[in-house]
N, C-alpha and C positions, 0 to 999 in steps of 0.2 A: 637534560631536562627530564624530570619525573613525567610519566604518562598518566593523564587524567581522563577518566571516562564517566559517562552519566547514563543511567538506565531509564527505560520508559516508565517503570514503576515510580522512580523518583519523580519524573515530571508529573505523573498522576497525583502523587501525594502533594507535591508542592502546589498544584492547582487548587487543592482542596483546603489549603490553609487560609486563615484569615488574612486581609490585606496587610495589616500591620505586621504580622509575622512573615509574610512573603519579603517584605522589604529586608527584614534581618537576614533571611536566608539568601536573598540577592547579594547582599553585601558580604556574607560569608563565602558564597561560591566564588565571587570575584577574587578574594584573597586566597582561597583554596586553589583555584586554578593558577595563579601566579606562583605560589610556592606551597605545596601540600606538606612539606617537611619542616616549616617554621615552628619554632617553639611555642608560638602563640596559639597553635592548634593542639589541644590536649587529647590524644587518642586513648580512649578508655575501653578495655576489653568487657565483654559481656560474659560473665562466668558461667551462666547457665545456658549460653548459647550452643547449639549443635556444632556450628562452623567456627572453628578457632581463628579464622581469617577475618572475622567481623569485629569492627571497632565503631564506637559512637563518639561524636563530638558535640559538645554543648552549643546551642545557639539561643542565647538568652538564658532565663532561669528555667523554664519549663519545656524547651523543645530540644530535640536531638536530630543530628543527622546520622545516618547509618553508612558506614563506609567498609568496603572489602579491601583489605590490604594484608597480603601475606607477611609473615615476619621478616622475610628477606625480599629485597627488590624495591623497585620504585614505580610501581603501578598502583593507582588508586581509583576505586570505582564508587562513585555516589549511587546507592541503591534505594533509599528511602529517607523521608524526613517526616516528623510527626511530634505530637506531644509525647513527653517522656514515657509514659505508661504504655501508650498505643505503639510507640516505636518499639519498646522492648518486646511486646507481644508479637508483633509482625516478625521481628527479627529471630525471636528465640528457637523456632523450629525449622528455619530455612537454612539450606545449604547453597553455596555458590561454587560449584564444581565444574572442571572441564569434562565433557562426555568422553570416555575413553574410546568410542569408535568413530565419532564425527569430529572431535577436536573443538567443539563449540562450547562456549561458557554458558551454563544454565543456572536457573533459580528454580530450587524444588522445595516443597513442603510435603513430606511424606504424609504427616498427620492429617493435613487439610485434605489431601487427596483421598486417604482412607475414610475420613468422616463423611465426604460426599458420597463414596460407594456405599458406606453403611446406610446413609439415608435413603439411597436408592433401594437398598435391600429391605429396609423396614416397609417400604411401600409395596413390594412385592408379596402377593398372598400365596403364590404356588411356587414350588421348587423348580429350579432351571433344569431342563434336560440337555441344553447346549449352551455353550458360551460363545461369544462373538469371534474370539480369536483362538478357538480350540485347535484349529487346523494349522496354526503357524507356530514354529518354534521360537524359543527365546531369542536365538541369535537374529532372526528376521526382525523382531520386535526392536532390539537393540540397535541394529544397522539403521533404523528408521530415526534414531536419535532418542528413544525412549530411555530415560534414566532407569537404571537397574533397580533402584529401590522402589520404583512404581511398577514393577512387573506384576506382584501380586494383585494390586488394584485393578490394572487393565486385564488381568487374567479372569477377574470376576465379572467383567461386564457382559451383559446378555445381548444387547442390541445397540443399534446407532443411537437410540435415545439416551441410553446409559452413558455412552461415549460423550455425547454432546453435554451432558450434565458434568462430566469430568473435565471438559475442555479447559475451564480456568485454572486447573491445577497441573496441566501437561504442558511442557515446552511447546510452542507453535509448530516448530518443524516436526516433532513427533506426532502431534495431533494431526497434522495434514497427511502425514504418512499413513497413520492408523485408518483415516477416512478413506485414504486410497485402497487399502486392503480390504476394508468392509465393502468397497464399492466393486470389488472384483478384479482391481488392477494388479499386475504382477509387481514384484519387489523391483525388478530392473525398470519398469515404466515409471514407477514412483520415484525411484532415485534419479532417473533422467529428468522428470518433471520438476524435482526440487533442486535440480542442479547440483545434486550430491557428488561427492567423491568417488573415484574408482576404488576397487578393493585395495590396490597397492597404496593409494593416498590414505585410505581408511586405516591401514595398517601403521603408517607413518604417523598419523594422528594418534593413534593409540599408544605408540611408543612415546610420542611427545607428552601426552597427557599424563603418563605415569611419573614423569620427572616432576619435581616440585620446585621449579626454578620461576622467577619472576618473568623471565623472558617468555616462558610458555604461557603465562597468563596474558602478556601482551599480544603474543601471537594468536591466542584464543579470540581475543577481542576483535581481530580482523577477519574472523571466520564469517562467511555470508550468514550463517544462522544466528551468530552472536550479534550481528548487525540488525537483527530484526528487534532486538531489545536493548542493545548498548551501543553508545556513540563515543569514539574517542574525541575529546574536545581539543580542536587545533588551536584555538586562541580565544581570547576574551570575546571577541565578536561573536564567534561560533556559540559560546555558552549564553550570551545575551540573547541571541535569536531564539534559542531554545526556551528560555525562561520567560521570553516575551509572549510565546503562544505555546504553553506546555501541553495543551490538549491537542494540538494540531500535529499529532505524531507521524502523520504521513509524510510531513516534511522532512523527516529525519530518519525513521526506521522503514526500510523498504524490504518487502519479500524477495528472497533470492530470484524468483522468476521475474519480478518486476524490475530488479536491478540489471538482470541480463538483458531485457528489452531496452532499458534505458541507455545501455553502454555499448550495445551490439553494434557493429558495423554492417549495414546491410548494403548489398550491391545494387538493389533497386527498390521499387516500392514494397512496403511491407503492411500487412493488415493485422490488426490485433483484435480478436473476437473475445467476448466475455459477457455474461449476464450482468444486470444491475448490481451495483455494490461490489464488483470484483476488482476495481482499482484501475480501470482504463484511463479515467482523467488524471489520476495520480502519475500513472505512466506518462502519459502525454505532457504533463507539466515538467516533469523531471527530464524528460527527453528533450524538450525545448532547451531547457538550461544546459544540458550536456552538450548539444549542438552549438549553442550561442558561444560557449567557451572557445570554440575553434574558429570562430568567424574573424575575418580581416576587418579592417576598419570601416569598409563601405558595404559589408555583407549583412543580411539580416535574415532571421529565421521567422516564417509565417506560421501562425497558429490560426486556424479558421473553424468555425462552427456554423450550424444553422441558425442559431438563436443568439440574440443580442445579450440576453442575460447570462447564458452560459460563458460567453465570451468575456463579459465583465467579471464573472466569478473566477475564470482561469487566470485572467489578468491580475486580479488581487492576490490570488495563490502564488503566482510567479513572484510578485513583489516581496512575498514573505520568504522566498527560499533563495532569491537571486541578489547578487550584489551588482557589480558593473555590468554583468551579462544582460540585464534587463534592457539596456539600451540597444541591443542587437535583436530583440524580439517584437515582432508586431503580433497583436492579438485582435483580430476582427471577425465579426460575423460575415458570412459570405455576401450577403447584400451590400454591406458598408465597403467591402473589398472591391465589389463590381462598381460601385459608385466611385470610389477612388481612381480606378483605372480609367473609367470614362472621362472623368474631369481632367486627369493628367493628359488625356489626348484631345482635350478641348471640346468634348462633347457635352452640350447643354441638354439637360433633361429634367423632368420632374417624375416622381413616382405616382401612378394612378391610384385613386381610392377605389374601394369595393363598389361604390355607387357609380363612378365614372365608368368602371368596366362594365357593370350591368347595362347602363345606358348604350354603350358601344354595341354590345351583343344584341340588344333588343333592336337597335337601329339596323344592324346588318341583316338580321333575320327578316325584318320588315321590307328591306330593300330587295332581298333575294327572292321573296315570293314564298308560298307555303310549300314545305316539303315533308309535312306530317311527322316531323321529328322535334322533340322538345329542345328548348334553348340549351339546357344542360347536356344534351348529347353533342352538340357542337363544341362547347367549352372542354368537354372531356376528350374530344377527338383532337382538338387543338393541343391539349396538354400532353396526351398520351401518345399520338401518333406524329403529328406535325412537328411540334417542339422537340420531343424526345428523340427524333430521328434527324433533326436539322433540316427538314424539308424546306425547300425555298421556292418551288414552283409547281405548277398544275401537273406537269409531266412526272415529277417525283412522286407526287401524292397518288397518281393513279396506279403507280406500281408498287407502292409502299405496303409492306406486311402489316397487318392489324390483328395479330394474334392477342386473344384475351378480350377483345372489344365486345364480342357477343353479337351485335347486329351485322349481318352480311350485307355487303355493298357491292353492286356491280359497277362498271366503269361509267355508266351514265349517271348512276346516283353519286358517284364520287365526283364527277365533273360538276354536278350542280352544287354540291356541298362545298367544293373549293371556290 
């Protein structure tokens, strides 16, 4: 069977098409996945294109799909779809090559990268005394996955702002590595963070990339860095899931460090730290699916959060990426989980309202007499000392540490408060 892959660029282009045209692309994609070698698909070379592996296919009168297909072999990669003129313009100066040091398949437009650098240079009014990567040799930059044709553009960058402007024109793994260098990380630290290959594996990848066989292209598509932008389509259902939600790329294209967390076998609890927008929820979602695949008939995976809205969002996300695994995953906010457990044990209860709680505290303070402390103090003491330490009696409270509470209390005061 031929190997068919799809790129994140193709999904972006597909999402921007008019609805009527999306339907035609949908129909074409189904036929293409079943048999990309059928005579009904007429592959046309683009004579002015830089990359000889590029072909176009007609979709209706005015639209074209762009496909990477070497002269020999049976691997086909859908990389773009657009109106004829726009498709030709997008494809003309792009190359689709295997990086000789990493073995990953990359999409590069040297002209667009150079134009971005020129635009930055025009804005500068003073000549540069230093460049951002002056202290690093070419070999270091190449080991990070930077395509060799982009070396001059990257060499001209002055600071991190310039690098950020060039980001859309650099393969993601190379950009991440360059950011690491600019931040002061060593090459070894960056390669470890990116889950990059050892020097021996790099050499093997370099040798493989120099061969022009179709098997090497198929192997390159399996590389973790390639999988950030390409996905081998296993079956029609796989393809339909991608086309149903083309902008939700997080479902399909994972960062290597994310994939490592998703598939790793931990021997105990694990904590994943990261700022907002770093993809923690993406990892959580894929991790749940990964674990659910190994569940027996009566086992389930629990995903829990503090808020109901986030639980609902995660459940919706899981529905978009899961098949039968979804039946083995429960997504509940922590309060709903507690309610389920209590009800399962026959405990009857209702959740108090804020007003009911206020009435209870006011009544308790009135019954205990005046202690010259505000009601808010007792509520915080209950939350931060009694409940947080699981205190159940007066003796425990008299001895409990109260670090960070501010107000010092002797035993007599503690006894009155209790």
